[in-house]
N, C-alpha and C positions, 0 to 999 in steps of 0.2 A: 940337318934334315930339311927338305924343301917345305916351305910354309903351306903350299897348296895341298900337300898330303894331309896335314892336320885340318885345314879348312874343309876339305871334302869329307873327311871323317866326321867332323862336327856337324856338317850339313846333313849327312846321312843319319846320324843319331838324333838330330833335331826332328827330322821327318818321321822317324820310327817312333819316337816318344809321343808325338801328336797322334799318330795313327793307332798306337797301341794303348792309349789312355783308356782305362776302364771307367774312372769316375768322370762324370760330366762337370763342367765348370759353371759357376753361378751366372757369369756374364752371358753364356749361351742362352740361358732361359730368359734373361731380362732383355737381351738384344739378339734375337734369334735369326735375324735376316742379315747375312753378311753383305756389306757394301764396301768393297775394297777397290783401291785405286793406287797407282804408282805416282800420281800427280803430287806436286809439292803443296798444292792447296786445292780446296773445293768450295763450291758455293753452298751456303746453308741459308736457304730462303725461308721466310716466315710469312705465312698468310693465315690469319685467324679470323674466321667469319663469325658473325653474330646474327644469323637469320631470324626473322620474325614474320608472322603471317601478314598477308596483304590486307588492305582496307578498301572498302567500297568508296566511291566518290558520288557526290551529288550530281543530279542531272545538269549537264552543261558545265560541271566543275572540272578542275584540273586534276591530272593524275598525281598520285602521291610521289614525291621525289625520294627515292631510296638512296642514301649515301653509300659509297663504296670506298673502302681502303684497299689499295692494290698490294699491300704488304711491303716487305723490304727484303733486300738481299745483301749478304755480306760474305766476304771471302775469308775462309778459315784456313789458317796454316797450322796443320796438326803438329803437336809437340812430338819430339822424337825421343824414344827411350833406347839406350844402347848399353850393352854389357860386354865386358871382355875379361878374360883371365889369362894373364901371361903364362906361357909354358916355358919356364926357365930350365936351364940345364939341370939345376939342382932338383927341381920338381920332377923332371922326367926320369932322373936317376933313382928316385925314391920308390920303395916297394908300395904298390897300390893295394888297398884293402880289397879282398876278394880274389886276388891272384896269388898262386903259390909262389913261394920264394924261388923256386927253380923255374918259374914261368919265363918265357922268352920276352925280349924287349917289345916285340910287336903286340903281344897280349897285354903287357903292362901299359903300353901307350894307348891301346884301344879302350881299355877299361878306364884309364884316366880321363880321356877325352869324353867318353860316355857319361861318366859321373859328373864332370864339370857342366856338360850340356844339360843334364838332368836338373842340376841346381838352377841354371839359368831359366829353363822352362818353368820350373816351379815358381821362381821369383816373378816372372812375367805374368803367370796365371794369378798369383796373389795380388799383383798390382791391378790387373784388369778387373778382378772381382771387387776389389776395394773401390775402384773408380765407378763401376756399374752401380754399386750401392750408394755412393755419394751423389750420383746423378738423381737417384730416386729420393734421397734424403734432403738434398739442398738445391737440386736443379743445376748444379755446377759440375762440369767435368774437370776434376782437379789434376794438374800436372805439376807436381812439386819437385824441387831439386833435392840435393843431399841434405839430410837432417831436416827435411820439411821446408827448405828455403823456398821463398816465393820467386819464381822465374818469370812472372807476368805472362804465363802461357795457359792459364785456366780458360775454359770455354763456358761462359755463363749463358744458359738457355733462357734466362729472363722469366723464370716461372713466376706466376702471380703470387705476390707476397701472402695473400689470404689463404693460399693452399698449404702453407707451412704452419702446422699446429704444434704448440708446446703444451705440456701439462705440468703444473706445479702440484705435486702430490701432497704437499703440506696443506693444501686447501681444496684439492679436487680428488675425488676417489677414482679408482680405475674404471668403474662402470661409466661415469660421466666422460672420462677421457676417451674411451672406446666409442661411446655414443657420438661425441663430437667428430671423431675421425670417420665413422661410418656415414654420418650426415654429410660430411664434406665430400666423401666419395660419391654419395648419391646425388649431391648437387652438381657434380661434374659428369654425371651420366655413366658412372662405373658400374658394371654388372656386379651384383653382390652375392651371387650364388658361388658356393665353394670358395669362400673368402679365406685367405691365408695372410697371417700377420707375422712379420719377422720382428721379434722383440729384443730390445737391448736389455742390459742387466737391471736398469732402474725399473723398467716396465715389468720385467719378469718378477722382481721382488714384490712389487705392489700387487701384481696379479695373483701371486701365490698367497699373499697375506690378507687379501680381501675376504671378509666373512661371507659376503653374498656369493662370491665365486666358489668358495669351498662348499657352501650349502648347496649350490646348484650342481656341483660335481657329485655330491653325495646322493642327490636325487635323480640325476640324469647322466648316465655314462657317456653320452654324446658330447658333453661339455668338458670332458677331461682334457688336460694338455696333451697334445699328440705325442705318442710314443713313436719309436722308429718304424713300427709296423703299421702306423696309421698315417704316415706321411703321404700326401697325394702323389700319384705316380709321376706327375710332371716335375716334382721336386725330389724324387727319390734318387739316391746314389749320386748326389752332388757333393763334390769334394769340399767346397767352401762351407756348406752346412755341416758336414761331418766334423770339420775342424774348428769352426769358430762361431757357429750360429745355432740358436734354438728356435724351433718352429712351433707355433701354437695355432691350432685350427679353431676358429671361432664359429660356432654353429648357432 
């Protein structure tokens, strides 16, 4: 069988799967402006300003000298992820799930290629959702090899160390931990209306066990952990949240 026949079928199924996806992916919401290029590398320039108000000078005095840092540029060579599934003669001869035993070879082959491509698409979505979350959690775009091996391909965005907060719940309660996180967001100029937090299992456990939280929930229904019908519309119907995340809305 000519290999281009299978390749074209795989391409068609790949395009159809992306066009027909009902669930949105998490990474679309976190990075919603596509910036695509076929170049092998791209420039990632960094310019961080720290403006402050001008000062007046004395009569006949000199102007204030304002320092300026021009920033820096670096060339990023993006890591490449690739998947393949060999279609051996044995695999092509097997009866594919969802096709009648009396179905023709063409139907069997089409269903086989479609199912394989569907697994590849799901795997890529899973990886991109994980990487998007890691950028927010650690400030690093992780590109790991098989079994989590370090390929020296990670992209570190050099997030300020002070913006990474940890909470030791053996000595800090959940209220203090949230207060520290909200104050850090406020210090960085983050809008705090309609705030949404994605909680890991450790934070979820301490949130649900805190007596102040449960008391507030009893007195104010607005402070209850969000159920599926309370999820903000921007985060509704996202596959990654449905499968492995719990959302809590902090009011």
